[in-house]
matplotlib code that plots the C-alpha trace (Angstrom):
import matplotlib.pyplot as plt

x = [54.3, 57.4, 60.3, 58.2, 59.1, 55.6, 56.0, 59.6, 58.5, 55.8, 58.1, 60.8, 58.1, 56.7, 59.4, 60.3, 63.6, 62.5, 65.1, 63.7, 66.0, 68.9, 69.2, 69.5, 72.4, 74.0, 70.5, 70.5, 66.8, 67.6, 69.2, 66.1, 63.6, 59.9, 59.2, 61.8, 60.6, 57.2, 58.1, 60.1, 57.4, 54.8, 56.9, 57.7, 54.1, 53.2, 56.0, 55.2, 51.4, 50.9, 54.2, 55.8, 52.6, 52.1, 55.2, 56.8, 53.9, 54.6, 58.2, 57.7, 55.2, 57.1, 54.1, 54.0, 52.5, 50.4, 48.4, 51.6, 53.2, 49.9, 50.0, 53.4, 52.0, 48.8, 51.1, 53.1, 56.4, 57.4, 59.5, 62.5, 63.8, 61.7, 59.8, 56.3, 54.3, 52.8, 56.0, 56.8, 59.9, 61.7, 65.2, 68.0, 67.9, 64.1, 64.2, 67.1, 65.1, 62.0, 64.2, 65.7, 62.3, 61.0, 63.9, 63.7, 60.3, 61.2, 63.9, 61.4, 59.2, 62.5, 63.7, 60.4, 60.8, 64.3, 63.4, 60.2, 61.6, 65.2, 65.8, 62.6, 61.4, 64.8, 65.6, 62.5, 62.9, 66.8, 66.6, 63.0, 61.1, 58.3, 55.7, 57.4, 57.5, 53.9, 52.7, 54.4, 55.7, 52.3, 51.1, 54.5, 54.4, 51.0, 51.8, 48.8, 51.7, 54.8, 58.1, 61.2, 64.7, 66.5, 70.0, 71.7, 72.0, 72.9, 76.4, 76.9, 76.3, 79.1, 80.4, 77.0, 78.9, 79.5, 75.7, 74.8, 71.2, 70.8, 68.5, 68.5, 66.6, 64.1, 62.1, 59.9, 60.8, 63.7, 63.9, 65.3, 66.8, 68.4, 68.1, 68.0, 68.2, 67.5, 65.0, 62.9, 59.3, 59.9, 56.9, 54.3, 55.6, 53.5, 56.7, 60.3, 63.3, 65.4, 69.1, 70.5, 73.3, 72.3, 73.6, 74.1, 76.8, 77.5, 76.4, 74.1, 70.7, 67.5, 63.9, 60.6, 59.1, 55.5, 55.0, 52.1, 54.7, 54.9, 58.3, 58.5, 58.4, 59.2, 59.6, 59.8, 63.0, 62.2, 64.0, 65.2, 66.1, 66.7, 64.0, 61.4, 58.4, 59.3, 59.9, 62.8, 62.5, 64.3, 63.4, 63.6, 63.4, 63.0, 62.3, 60.6, 59.4, 58.9, 58.0, 61.2, 59.8, 60.0, 63.6, 64.8, 66.3, 68.7, 70.3, 73.0, 75.5, 76.8, 77.6, 74.0, 73.1, 75.8, 74.2, 71.1, 72.9, 75.0, 72.1, 70.6, 73.8, 73.0, 69.5, 71.2, 73.4, 70.1, 68.5, 71.3, 71.1, 67.5, 68.2, 70.9, 68.6, 65.9, 68.4, 69.9, 66.5, 65.3, 68.5, 68.0, 64.3, 65.0, 67.9, 65.8, 62.9, 64.6, 65.6, 68.4, 70.3, 67.9, 68.1, 67.4, 70.2, 70.7, 72.4, 75.2, 78.6, 79.1, 75.8, 76.3, 79.5, 78.1, 75.3, 77.6, 79.7, 76.7, 75.6, 78.7, 78.3, 74.8, 75.7, 78.6, 76.3, 73.9, 76.6, 77.6, 74.0, 73.3, 76.4, 76.1, 72.4, 73.5, 76.1, 73.6, 71.2, 73.9, 74.7, 78.1, 78.8, 78.4, 78.8, 82.0, 81.1, 77.7, 79.6, 81.9, 78.7, 77.0, 80.2, 80.6, 77.1, 76.2, 79.2, 78.5, 74.8, 75.9, 78.1, 75.2, 72.6, 74.9, 75.5, 71.9, 70.9, 73.5, 72.3, 68.6, 69.8, 67.5, 64.6, 66.9, 66.1, 62.4, 60.2, 58.4, 61.5, 62.4, 66.2, 66.8, 64.6, 66.8, 69.8, 68.7, 67.6, 70.9, 72.6, 70.7, 71.3, 75.0, 75.3, 72.9, 73.6, 77.4, 78.8, 81.4, 84.2, 83.0, 82.3, 85.8, 87.3, 85.2, 86.6, 90.2, 90.1, 89.0, 91.7, 94.7, 93.7, 94.3, 91.4, 91.8, 88.7, 90.8]
y = [-59.0, -59.9, -57.6, -55.0, -51.2, -50.8, -53.7, -52.8, -49.3, -50.7, -53.1, -50.2, -47.6, -49.8, -51.6, -50.9, -51.5, -54.9, -57.9, -59.4, -56.9, -57.6, -53.7, -54.7, -56.8, -56.7, -57.3, -54.1, -54.3, -57.1, -54.3, -52.2, -51.8, -52.7, -48.9, -48.2, -50.9, -49.7, -46.3, -47.6, -49.7, -46.7, -44.4, -47.0, -47.9, -44.1, -43.7, -46.8, -46.4, -42.5, -40.9, -42.9, -43.3, -39.5, -37.6, -37.5, -35.3, -33.0, -32.8, -32.2, -29.4, -27.8, -28.1, -28.3, -31.6, -30.1, -33.4, -35.3, -33.0, -32.8, -36.6, -36.6, -34.7, -37.0, -40.0, -38.6, -38.5, -34.9, -33.7, -36.1, -36.5, -33.5, -34.6, -33.2, -30.7, -33.3, -34.3, -38.1, -38.1, -40.6, -42.0, -40.7, -43.9, -43.9, -40.3, -41.2, -44.0, -41.7, -39.2, -42.1, -43.5, -40.1, -39.3, -42.6, -41.6, -38.1, -35.5, -32.7, -34.0, -35.3, -31.5, -30.1, -32.6, -31.5, -27.8, -28.4, -30.7, -30.6, -26.9, -24.9, -27.1, -27.8, -24.1, -23.5, -26.5, -25.9, -22.2, -21.0, -20.1, -22.3, -19.8, -20.0, -23.7, -24.1, -21.7, -23.3, -26.8, -28.5, -27.0, -27.8, -31.2, -31.8, -29.8, -27.5, -24.9, -24.7, -23.3, -22.1, -21.4, -18.2, -18.3, -18.3, -14.8, -14.1, -13.4, -15.7, -19.3, -21.4, -18.4, -18.2, -16.7, -13.4, -12.8, -9.2, -9.3, -6.9, -6.6, -3.3, -2.9, -0.1, -0.2, -3.4, -4.2, -5.3, -4.0, -6.6, -5.4, -7.6, -10.3, -14.1, -16.7, -20.2, -20.3, -23.6, -23.2, -19.3, -18.6, -20.8, -20.6, -19.6, -18.7, -18.0, -18.5, -15.4, -15.3, -11.7, -9.8, -7.8, -4.3, -3.8, -6.7, -7.8, -11.3, -13.5, -14.3, -15.8, -14.2, -15.6, -13.7, -14.0, -13.6, -10.8, -8.6, -5.2, -5.1, -8.8, -10.3, -13.7, -14.5, -18.2, -18.9, -20.2, -22.4, -25.1, -28.6, -30.2, -30.7, -29.0, -30.1, -28.0, -24.3, -22.1, -18.4, -15.2, -13.1, -9.5, -7.8, -4.1, -2.5, -5.6, -4.9, -8.0, -7.9, -8.3, -11.5, -13.0, -13.4, -16.9, -16.5, -19.5, -18.2, -15.8, -16.2, -18.2, -21.3, -21.7, -21.3, -23.9, -26.5, -26.5, -26.9, -29.7, -31.8, -31.9, -33.4, -37.0, -36.6, -35.4, -38.5, -40.4, -38.7, -39.3, -43.0, -43.0, -41.7, -44.5, -47.2, -45.9, -46.0, -49.3, -50.9, -49.3, -50.8, -54.2, -54.5, -53.2, -55.6, -58.5, -57.5, -56.1, -58.6, -58.1, -60.5, -63.2, -63.1, -60.6, -58.1, -59.5, -62.5, -60.7, -60.5, -56.8, -56.1, -58.2, -56.8, -53.1, -54.3, -55.7, -52.6, -50.4, -52.5, -52.3, -48.4, -48.5, -51.1, -48.8, -45.7, -47.7, -48.6, -45.0, -43.9, -46.8, -46.0, -42.2, -42.9, -45.1, -42.8, -39.9, -42.0, -42.9, -38.9, -39.1, -35.9, -36.6, -33.0, -33.8, -37.5, -36.5, -34.4, -36.8, -39.3, -36.4, -35.8, -39.6, -40.5, -37.7, -38.2, -42.1, -41.6, -39.4, -42.5, -45.2, -43.0, -42.4, -46.1, -46.7, -44.2, -45.7, -49.1, -48.3, -47.0, -44.5, -45.5, -44.0, -40.4, -41.1, -40.0, -43.1, -45.1, -42.5, -42.7, -39.4, -37.5, -38.8, -38.0, -34.3, -34.1, -35.5, -32.5, -30.3, -32.6, -32.7, -28.9, -27.6, -27.7, -27.6, -28.6, -31.4, -29.1, -27.5, -30.9, -31.9, -28.7, -29.4, -33.0, -31.7, -29.2, -31.8, -34.5, -31.8, -29.3, -26.5, -24.5, -24.1, -22.2, -18.9]
z = [-57.0, -54.9, -55.7, -57.3, -56.4, -54.9, -52.6, -51.6, -50.8, -48.4, -46.8, -46.2, -45.0, -42.0, -40.3, -37.0, -35.3, -33.9, -33.5, -36.8, -38.6, -36.4, -35.4, -31.7, -32.4, -29.0, -27.2, -25.4, -24.8, -22.3, -20.3, -20.0, -17.2, -17.6, -17.7, -20.4, -22.5, -22.2, -23.3, -26.2, -27.5, -26.9, -28.9, -31.7, -32.2, -32.4, -35.1, -37.1, -37.2, -37.0, -38.2, -41.0, -43.2, -43.5, -42.7, -46.2, -47.4, -44.4, -45.2, -49.0, -48.4, -45.5, -43.3, -39.5, -38.2, -35.6, -35.1, -34.6, -32.1, -30.0, -30.0, -28.4, -25.5, -25.4, -25.3, -22.2, -24.3, -23.7, -20.7, -20.5, -17.1, -15.5, -12.5, -11.6, -13.4, -15.5, -17.0, -17.4, -15.1, -17.4, -16.8, -19.1, -21.0, -21.3, -22.5, -25.0, -26.4, -26.9, -29.0, -31.0, -31.8, -32.9, -35.2, -36.4, -37.7, -38.7, -38.1, -37.9, -35.3, -33.4, -33.7, -32.3, -29.4, -28.7, -28.6, -26.6, -23.9, -24.2, -24.4, -23.4, -20.6, -19.2, -19.2, -17.1, -15.0, -14.3, -13.9, -13.2, -10.2, -8.8, -10.1, -13.7, -13.5, -12.5, -15.1, -18.1, -17.6, -17.4, -20.8, -22.5, -21.4, -22.8, -25.9, -25.3, -25.0, -27.4, -26.2, -28.0, -26.9, -28.4, -28.0, -31.6, -33.3, -36.8, -36.2, -33.3, -34.0, -32.6, -30.7, -28.9, -25.6, -27.6, -28.1, -28.5, -27.6, -24.4, -21.6, -19.3, -16.2, -15.9, -12.7, -12.5, -16.1, -18.5, -21.8, -24.3, -27.8, -30.3, -33.0, -32.9, -35.7, -36.2, -33.3, -33.6, -33.0, -33.0, -35.0, -33.3, -29.7, -26.6, -24.7, -25.8, -23.4, -24.7, -23.6, -23.3, -21.9, -18.9, -19.1, -15.4, -15.1, -18.6, -17.8, -20.0, -18.3, -19.5, -19.8, -20.6, -23.5, -24.8, -28.7, -28.2, -26.3, -28.2, -30.2, -30.6, -34.1, -35.6, -39.3, -40.5, -42.2, -45.8, -48.2, -45.8, -47.4, -44.1, -41.1, -43.5, -41.4, -38.3, -38.6, -37.6, -37.3, -37.1, -34.1, -33.7, -30.2, -30.4, -27.1, -25.8, -22.2, -19.9, -15.9, -13.9, -12.6, -16.1, -15.7, -14.9, -11.4, -11.5, -14.9, -13.8, -16.4, -19.5, -17.6, -16.6, -20.4, -21.0, -18.5, -20.6, -23.7, -22.1, -21.0, -24.5, -26.2, -25.3, -26.9, -30.0, -30.1, -29.6, -32.5, -34.9, -33.9, -34.8, -38.3, -38.7, -37.6, -40.0, -42.9, -42.0, -41.6, -45.0, -46.7, -45.1, -46.0, -49.7, -50.4, -49.2, -51.3, -54.5, -57.1, -59.6, -62.0, -61.0, -57.2, -54.3, -53.7, -50.3, -51.9, -53.2, -51.3, -51.8, -50.3, -47.1, -46.6, -46.5, -44.4, -41.9, -41.8, -41.3, -38.6, -36.9, -36.9, -35.8, -32.8, -31.6, -31.8, -29.6, -27.0, -26.8, -26.1, -23.5, -21.7, -21.3, -20.2, -17.5, -16.3, -16.3, -14.3, -11.7, -11.3, -13.2, -15.0, -18.6, -20.2, -22.3, -22.9, -24.3, -26.6, -27.9, -28.4, -30.2, -32.5, -33.1, -33.6, -36.1, -38.0, -38.1, -39.0, -42.1, -43.2, -42.5, -44.4, -47.3, -47.7, -47.5, -50.0, -52.6, -51.9, -52.9, -56.2, -57.9, -55.7, -52.8, -53.7, -53.5, -50.4, -50.6, -49.3, -46.7, -46.8, -48.7, -45.9, -43.2, -45.3, -45.5, -42.1, -40.5, -41.7, -39.3, -36.4, -37.3, -37.0, -34.3, -30.7, -31.3, -34.6, -34.9, -34.7, -31.5, -29.9, -30.7, -29.3, -26.0, -25.7, -26.7, -24.0, -21.6, -22.4, -22.9, -20.4, -23.0, -24.7, -28.6, -29.3, -30.4]

ax = plt.figure().add_subplot(projection="3d")
ax.plot(x, y, z, "-o")
ax.set_aspect("equal")
plt.show()
């Protein structure tokens, strides 16, 4: 029956971000290449037909969606801008659009993609040897293998440069000792990029560690209320011995680590945009269907005003993302610009999602309507890979020339 809760839930659950809902209000799609459009549509179809109908159950049960992550590989959506080794070699904009769409479907799946392609694979591609790339990148791109990126420690979150995990050289091996926390894919990974301080020169370097190495332990972090369908881990490395050729030869100090992190901030901005688009679409679909006081909610002035403000935020987020992608594709340094976009978009996404949740009333807290799931998941994106505070200090240092981290 039109206006019933069941009909509204179905309408909210299966809309994409097409022009019919007004999300692409500035016609950004017109600026995309044929390849970028094809990747957008391929990802959107996957999200609408395969992710959204089932992801609520995975999220509620905190189950890892193995079938869905494998499909990402089958569809050729993993690898971002990496060339060769079975990777898609996307433009920066195409990569961002893929991350946007996957997060529109679900933040857990988006977080998996960010770790797999944005951190683990980029670290190997940027800093690995030819042999390391040939061994790991094809399997990671197809998701026949899973990767993790172990930087954060229990006592060093934002202050990651102060990490205490050590690696000491003993003959043809390195011995790694330390602890890591909040490591995405840490319990299911086939290879973990571990960042540790070399005791010889006190510089941070990267090492490829396989989980069956003696002394390596991974324990799933329980009790998460955000991105529940992807698993983060506590890692313990107690005398873990790896061959010397497991070190990433291109990573000689923390600046090299920072290059990997900087390259993923734009995908975080796209991820936040995906969450905001999902919430806006859900709210717009809902108010068109839901009837109160004898008419659809969409006919009330307050609702239209709120929708217009939400659309304004979503559109500004789109323009941020579009511009940083084109700058990246042109070879322009975007590290600080992407930090500003990440800071802006995660904050704005929280606001848009909160508006949507409120507009859906009591139904807004039900998984059937998806908004509450996005509301919980955006909190993780807002925090990881540099909080809003850290991003503001990075931008502040850039515009003033003065570091204010201490």
